[in-house]
C-alpha positions in Angstrom: 0.1 0.0 0.1 1.4 3.3 -1.1 1.6 6.2 1.5 -1.2 8.2 -0.1 -3.5 4.9 0.1 -2.8 4.4 3.7 -3.5 7.9 4.4 -6.8 7.8 2.8 -7.9 4.6 4.7 -6.6 6.0 7.8 -8.6 9.1 7.2 -11.8 7.1 6.7 -11.2 5.2 9.7 -10.8 8.2 11.9 -14.0 9.6 10.6 -15.6 6.5 11.2 -14.5 6.3 14.9 -15.5 9.7 15.2 -18.7 9.3 14.3 -19.4 6.3 16.5 -18.0 8.0 19.4 -20.4 11.2 19.0 -23.3 8.6 18.0 -23.2 7.1 21.7 -23.8 10.5 23.3 -27.5 11.2 24.3 -26.8 14.9 24.4 -27.9 17.0 21.1 -25.2 19.2 21.5 -21.3 18.2 21.5 -20.0 20.6 24.4 -17.6 18.5 26.5 -14.0 19.1 26.3 -13.1 15.9 25.6 -15.2 15.1 22.6 -14.5 18.2 20.9 -10.6 17.8 21.4 -11.2 14.3 19.8 -13.0 16.1 16.8 -10.3 18.8 16.5 -7.5 15.9 16.8 -9.2 14.2 14.0 -9.0 17.2 11.8 -5.5 18.2 12.6 -4.3 14.5 11.8 -5.4 15.2 8.1 -3.6 18.3 8.1 -0.5 17.4 9.7 -0.3 13.6 8.9 -2.5 12.5 6.0 -2.6 15.2 3.7 1.1 15.6 2.9 1.1 12.0 2.0 -2.1 12.8 -0.4 -0.7 15.9 -1.8 2.5 14.1 -3.0 0.0 12.6 -5.6 -2.7 15.1 -6.3 -3.2 18.9 -6.6 -4.1 21.2 -3.9 -7.2 22.0 -5.9 -8.3 18.4 -5.7 -7.8 18.3 -2.0 -10.1 21.8 -1.4 -13.2 20.1 -0.6 -11.6 17.8 1.8 -9.9 20.7 3.2 -13.1 22.8 3.9 -14.5 19.8 5.4 -11.6 19.4 8.1 -11.3 23.2 8.5 -15.2 23.1 9.4 -14.7 20.5 12.0 -11.9 22.5 13.7 -14.6 25.5 13.6 -17.2 23.1 15.2 -14.9 21.9 18.0 -14.1 25.7 19.1 -17.6 26.0 20.5 -20.6 23.9 21.2 -22.0 22.3 18.3 -25.4 20.4 17.8 -24.2 16.8 16.9 -26.3 16.9 13.5 -23.8 18.9 12.2 -21.0 16.9 13.0 -22.8 13.7 11.5 -23.4 15.5 8.4 -20.0 16.8 8.1 -18.6 13.3 8.9 -20.7 12.0 6.0 -19.3 14.6 3.3 -16.2 13.8 4.4 -16.4 10.0 3.9 -17.9 10.6 0.6 -15.3 12.9 -0.4 -12.6 10.5 0.6 -14.3 7.9 -1.7 -14.7 10.1 -4.7 -11.0 11.1 -4.3 -9.9 7.3 -4.2 -12.1 6.8 -7.3 -10.5 9.5 -9.1 -7.1 8.8 -8.3 -7.2 5.4 -8.3 -4.4 4.8 -10.4 -2.1 7.5 -8.6 -3.0 6.0 -5.4 -1.9 2.5 -6.4 1.8 3.9 -7.6 1.0 3.9 -11.4 2.3 6.9 -13.6 -0.8 8.6 -14.8 0.7 9.5 -18.2 2.0 6.1 -18.5 -1.2 4.2 -17.7 -3.6 6.4 -19.8 -1.3 5.6 -22.8 -0.9 1.9 -22.0 -3.8 -0.1 -23.3 -1.8 -2.9 -24.6 -3.3 -6.4 -24.1 -1.7 -8.0 -21.0 -1.1 -11.7 -21.1 -3.8 -13.6 -19.0 -1.9 -16.7 -18.9 -1.2 -16.3 -15.2 -5.1 -16.7 -14.2 -6.3 -18.7 -17.6 -4.6 -21.7 -19.1 -7.1 -22.2 -21.6 -5.9 -20.9 -25.0 -9.7 -20.1 -26.3 -10.7 -18.1 -23.0 -7.3 -16.4 -23.5 -8.3 -15.2 -27.1 -11.9 -14.3 -25.8 -10.3 -12.1 -22.9 -8.0 -10.5 -25.7 -11.1 -9.7 -27.5 -12.6 -8.3 -24.8 -10.0 -6.0 -23.7 -9.8 -4.7 -27.5 -13.5 -3.9 -27.3 -13.0 -2.1 -24.3 -10.6 -0.2 -25.6 -12.4 0.2 -29.3 -15.6 1.5 -27.4 -13.9 4.1 -25.5 -12.4 5.4 -28.8 -15.7 5.2 -30.4 -17.0 7.8 -27.8 -19.5 5.1 -26.4 -18.8 5.2 -22.6 -21.9 3.0 -21.6 -20.9 0.3 -23.9 -17.6 0.4 -22.8 -18.6 0.0 -19.1 -20.6 -3.0 -19.9 -17.7 -4.5 -21.6 -15.4 -3.9 -18.8 -17.9 -5.3 -16.0 -17.8 -8.7 -18.4 -13.8 -8.9 -18.8 -13.6 -8.3 -14.7 -16.3 -10.9 -14.1 -14.6 -13.5 -16.5 -11.2 -12.7 -15.1 -12.1 -12.8 -11.4 -14.3 -16.2 -12.0 -11.1 -17.6 -13.7 -9.2 -16.9 -10.9 -11.4 -18.7 -8.7 -11.3 -21.6 -11.0 -7.8 -21.9 -10.7 -7.7 -22.8 -7.2 -7.4 -26.5 -6.4 -9.4 -26.2 -3.3 -12.3 -23.6 -3.6 -13.3 -24.1 0.1 -11.4 -20.6 0.9 -13.8 -18.9 -1.5 -16.8 -20.8 -0.4 -16.0 -20.0 3.1 -15.1 -16.5 2.7 -17.5 -14.2 5.0 -18.2 -12.0 1.9 -19.3 -14.9 -0.3 -23.1 -14.3 -1.5 -25.6 -16.5 0.2 -29.2 -17.6 -0.7 -31.5 -15.7 1.2 -33.7 -18.8 1.6 -31.4 -21.8 2.3 -28.6 -19.5 3.7 -26.0 -21.8 1.4 -23.3 -20.1 -0.6 -24.8 -19.5 -4.2 -22.9 -21.4 -7.2 -19.7 -19.2 -8.1 -21.1 -19.0 -11.4 -24.1 -17.3 -10.5 -22.4 -14.6 -8.5 -22.5 -10.9 -9.5 -19.6 -8.7 -10.0 -19.7 -7.1 -6.6 -19.6 -10.7 -4.8 -16.4 -11.3 -7.1 -14.9 -8.1 -6.2 -15.3 -8.3 -2.4 -14.2 -12.2 -1.9 -11.2 -10.9 -4.3 -10.6 -8.3 -1.8 -11.3 -10.7 1.4 -8.4 -13.1 0.0 -6.2 -10.2 -0.6 -6.1 -10.3 -4.5 -7.0 -6.7 -4.8 -6.5 -3.6 -2.6 -8.9 -2.0 -0.5 -8.7 1.1 -3.0 -9.5 -1.3 -6.2 -12.4 -2.9 -4.1 -13.7 0.3 -3.5 -13.7 1.7 -7.1 -14.4 -1.5 -8.4 -18.0 -1.3 -6.8 -18.2 2.0 -8.5 -17.9 0.5 -11.7 -20.5 -2.1 -10.9 -23.0 0.6 -10.0 -22.2 2.4 -13.2 -22.5 -1.0 -15.2 -26.2 -1.2 -14.1 -27.0 1.9 -16.1 -27.1 -0.5 -19.0 -31.2 -0.5 -18.0 -32.8 2.5 -19.3 -35.2 2.9 -16.3 -32.6 3.1 -14.2 -30.8 5.8 -15.9 -34.1 7.6 -16.1 -35.0 7.1 -12.5 -31.3 8.1 -11.4 -31.0 10.9 -13.9 -27.7 9.8 -14.6 -25.8 10.0 -17.9 -22.4 8.1 -18.3 -19.9 10.2 -19.5 -16.5 9.5 -21.7 -14.8 10.7 -18.9 -16.6 8.7 -16.5 -15.8 5.6 -18.8 -12.0 6.5 -19.3 -11.8 6.9 -15.4 -13.4 3.4 -15.2 -11.2 1.8 -17.6 -8.2 2.6 -15.5 -9.9 1.2 -12.6 -10.6 -1.9 -14.4 -6.9 -2.2 -15.7 -5.8 -1.6 -12.4 -7.8 -4.6 -10.8 -6.9 -6.7 -13.7 -3.2 -6.3 -12.9 -3.4 -7.0 -9.4 -5.2 -10.2 -10.1 -2.3 -10.9 -12.8 0.4 -10.1 -10.5 -1.2 -11.8 -7.5 -1.1 -15.1 -9.5 2.0 -15.1 -11.1 
């Protein structure tokens, strides 16, 4: 894990811890010195410890939103402030941190942005897939992802990315001589009625990603942004796009493609 990656993960944990501490309080206002000091310490840790590590891979402009949130946290801690304002601020802080992870997935993983954006060469899938026919299918899917992005078709590209990831994650599982470690994983999906783990071939992308992270095949950042890819992929359904009012852009697809490539490379490296 890179220093910037570690800093973001720690910042998320600290906001969660502060939220739990304040949630246990019965009073509507946070007025005790101890709790206000805890809130202030959380904010100062961002500025003095985490921000320098994150700033090494991002511009000051991209950190302005997070900086304002932690500045507000310091301001709240200087006086008695209603708990709901703290909760709202911590929710916004968590959302901003996760958004930063998504938008800077490559930099957080230590990959050069310029090199990665220009690196669409097909990797060798042999470490995960031994069958030559399946290797050829995955190569075609990779090339179709590149082609659809190049053609300005972001939704089609995102659907192709999801399919490629599902196939590769399933292949990684099938490579295991003993699949009990997968079937016994805490995040393995279960049938709601029988409570038995679903057939691996029936899993959805999120379950593949969750189990891959639990087994340490992919990083926490890759897991978090991989879920974003899953959510965007769902907009293949016109009604969902209509009801959510979200239109997938080419810029979105480019970011998601970097995310998909990062997950794929982690899988290939972990297996090699």
